[in-house]
C-alpha positions, 0 to 999 in steps of 0.5 A, a space after each residue: 407470287 414474288 418470293 424473292 424478298 428476304 424473309 418472305 416465302 410462298 407456301 402453296 395450297 395443295 390445289 396448286 401444282 407448280 403455281 397453277 390449279 385446274 378449276 374445271 368447267 365453269 358455267 356462265 356467271 359462275 365463280 370458281 372456288 378460291 385458290 389460296 396462295 399463302 406467304 410466310 413472312 419471317 420476323 427478320 423480314 425488312 420493314 416495308 418489303 412489298 409482296 406483289 401477287 398476280 393471278 392469271 386465268 386461262 381457258 380453252 374457250 378464250 383467246 386472251 388470259 384474264 389478269 388480276 394483281 395485288 401488292 402487300 407491304 411487310 410491316 415489322 411489329 416489335 416490343 423492345 425493352 431493356 432489363 436491369 438488375 443490381 446484384 448487391 443491395 450493399 457494397 462494402 468499402 473497400 471491395 471489388 464486386 464482379 457483375 454488380 450490374 446485369 443488363 439485357 434486352 427483351 423483345 416482346 414483339 413478334 418481329 426482330 428488332 435491329 440496332 437496339 441500344 441503351 445508355 447505362 449509368 452507375 453513379 456512386 453519389 459524390 464519388 464516381 459516375 460510370 456511363 456505358 452504352 449497351 448495343 445489340 445489332 438484332 434482337 429476335 422477336 419474342 426473345 431476350 439477349 444475354 446479360 451484359 455485366 458491369 463490375 464495380 470497385 469501391 475503394 476504402 475512402 468511400 464513406 459509409 452509406 454512400 448511395 449508388 444509383 444505377 439507371 438504364 435508358 433505351 435509346 434505340 429503337 426510339 420511343 417518345 415515352 421512353 423512361 429510364 429504368 433505375 435500381 439502387 444500392 449503397 456503400 457500407 463499411 463493416 468493421 470488426 473491432 477488438 479490445 485486446 487488453 484492459 488490465 495488466 494483472 488480476 490481483 493487486 496486493 494492498 500496500 505492496 507498491 505494485 501497480 495495475 495498468 488499466 488500458 486497452 488496445 483496439 485492433 480493426 480486423 476489417 473488412 472496412 476502414 473504421 472511422 470515428 473510432 471511440 474507445 470508452 471506459 467503464 471504471 469502478 474504483 473502490 476507496 483507498 485506491 490511488 492513481 500513481 501515473 498514466 492517463 486520467 481515469 475513464 477518459 475516452 480516446 477517439 481516433 478519426 480513422 483506423 485502417 484494416 489491421 491497424 491498432 491503437 492503444 489508449 493511454 494507460 492508467 496506473 493504480 495502486 492499492 494503499 496498505 489499508 485498502 479493503 480486503 476483497 474489494 475489486 477494481 471493475 474496469 470495462 472497455 468498449 469500442 465504437 465506430 460512428 461511420 460503420 456497421 459494427 460486425 463485432 463491437 468488442 467489449 472487454 471487462 476485467 475485475 482486479 481483486 484487491 487483497 491484503 497480504 500480511 506477515 504478522 509474526 510474534 517472537 521473543 526478543 533476543 536476550 529474553 528472559 533477562 535476569 536482573 539486576 545487572 551482575 546478578 544474573 546467575 541466581 535469583 535473590 529474594 526481594 531483589 531479582 527480576 526476570 524480564 520477558 520481552 516479545 515483539 510483534 511485527 507486521 512485515 506487510 505489505 498490507 494493514 492487519 486488522 484485529 491482531 491478537 496473540 497471547 503469552 502464557 507463563 508458568 512460575 513459582 509464586 512471584 510478584 508481578 509488574 504491569 506489562 509495558 508496551 512500546 513501538 508504533 502501535 503501543 497507543 492503540 494496543 490493549 493487554 489483558 493480564 490473567 494471573 492465578 497463584 498457587 504452588 505453581 502460578 500462571 500468568 496469561 497476557 492477551 494482546 489485542 491490536 485493532 490495526 497494525 500497519 505494515 512495518 509497524 511493531 508492538 513491543 511487550 515487556 513483562 517483569 516478574 519480581 522475586 518476592 521477599 518471602 520467596 523460599 531460598 535454597 530452592 531452584 525455580 523455573 519461569 517459562 513463557 510461551 507464545 501461542 503458536 510461537 516460540 517458548 523461553 525459560 529460565 532456571 535459577 537457584 533462589 538465594 537470600 540476600 545478605 543482612 548488613 548493618 553498621 554502627 558508629 560510637 566512641 571507643 575512647 573519650 567522652 561527650 562532650 569533648 574538652 578542647 586542649 584537655 589532651 585526652 585520647 578521642 577514638 571513634 569506632 565504626 563497626 560493620 557486620 554481615 549477619 548470617 542467617 543460618 536457616 536460609 541460603 545466604 548470598 555473599 554481598 557483592 563488593 561490600 563497602 563501609 563508607 565513613 564521612 566526617 565533619 570536623 571544626 577547626 582545632 579538631 583533626 584526624 591523627 590516625 585511621 586504622 582497621 582493627 578487625 576484618 580484612 577490608 582495604 582502607 582508602 583514606 585518599 578523600 578529604 573528610 571520608 574513609 572507605 573500607 572495601 571488602 571483608 564482609 562475607 557471611 558472618 564477618 565484620 569490619 571495625 575501623 577506628 578513627 583517632 582525633 586530636 582536639 586542641 585547645 584552640 577548638 571552639 565551644 560548640 554543640 554536635 559539631 564533630 559529626 560522623 556518618 557511616 554507611 555499609 553498601 553492596 551492589 544491590 540493596 540488602 535485606 534490612 536497609 534500616 540498619 545500613 547507616 548510623 551517625 555520631 555527633 559530638 559537642 565541644 566544651 571548653 574548661 578554663 582554670 582561672 586564678 584571681 589576681 589583684 589589679 596590681 599584678 596586672 602589669 606582670 600578667 599583661 604579657 601573658 594576657 596578650 599571648 592569650 588573646 593572640 591564641 584566642 581571638 574569639 574570646 570576649 574579654 574586657 580587662 582593666 589594668 592601671 586605668 587602661 582598658 583593652 576592650 573586646 566585643 562582648 561580656 562573658 561569665 567566667 567560672 574559676 576553680 582553685 587547685 585545692 578543691 575546697 569548693 570555694 568556687 568563685 564567680 565574677 562577672 567581668 565587664 
């Protein structure tokens, strides 16, 4: 047999020695046993190789050999397939995936396959297509080649969920029914977005003017680019919170693309709490981020609560100068029926927030005194209420409870309370009045209680008689007397700057000719027209007497109560008994004429005298008849005449 062909070897049976086998004796018609010649054809033997076998039989009895031959052709039988595997069902963008595709050939047939080839296509849809030819020179039968790998790099710009199609087609050995083998993957973006900050403070004080900045910054921690990033807000703002700047509340912010490691900040909103914002409320703010074109590894959500609190600084203190003892100039003692002791306190809210239901109390202890209603001042006076509780006894107490429904920042409430010293207050004792603010300061005043002076004044005639007679030449003196009555059973206060004021009204023909101080140590002042003033000289038990002398001339008119005097004694404070502090005097004038009856014949002799009389008395209403000539005045009057001998021969005539 010919075993010279590659991949073909002859394997002889045991009966064959050196290619020959002895059959032995062979009878006519007989057939010997078969001698088997076996050829081993390797898988690598070439297809179409011819194996020729020739048999030759010889024997001692035959001269010529008997021949027989046969030819066998080697036919290769293989079953080549291509294997395909995608190692990553999803590919991140960006990424560089090693050995993304693994491909190999498998020969399931008994024969070797030579010159095997396949076409590998990787198509990142719409982005990139990779074509690669896979070649194997020989693939042994019933074996598989090592994997051929293909790396895949995907850049950041590839969109989320972009398909990756992978296919391989066996092109050699060719097959009529060859179909590509396909696998699939997808490009995906994974992003981790974090919200870094949403509030600048966790506490907002009402009315402070402080602001809270509500906003957020978003960072992309990768690994992929984030597209269509949206930062949204969930905001719950309680009443009395105002926006003072920044972006409009709750508006979402969109960024088309955010690279790995990059950040963006939303425009912040600035909020402040008004002074009357409710205590204990909260500004609830949440921020969350999303990305449309990505798988969110960490869809960060941040929520904060900004507490709104009120802070007030309400203080109550007595005012400077409290207590104030009055009246002015008399602060060194207490005067029965006159002095006052004033306590003043101010409550102020230093803020910055509104204070609700503010209360305080002032408690005072004192001897029995008169009370004045409390007065309120300040911006909160219209809404505040004061309750006064008074208890008498040897030591009285007064409590003032103040309630203010609301006291705004910087608002104040002033409270003033006046104690009056009663008329019946015991003099000669020492009194203490003290007041204290609950939880605050205390003030007090201690003074001696004194009785006031009791001044009186009187006006009368010291010389002369009423009515006064003009031209009579008599001495007319008006006397004004002022006294300070000494109360022996009490401590009496000397009057402060006592003065006696005398005002007078005098008709024509009446004049003051002298003003003199006849008793006391006062200082006289006559500089004013129609008035006289005597100052001082009215200590306890003392008196002052002033005399005013008048001249009543014959030219004075006939009138009723036309000479008037009014006197008043005064001090810097009201005296105890004001009813006798003033007095007045009114005097009348009555003319008295001594007339002598004359005959008509004497008219000429008296004419000159009559003319003189008329000149001196222009208001006289006289009609005088002489010699038939009449000088007539405006009216008629009665004349009473009395002769000088007092013989009661009063004559009365009517002159017309």
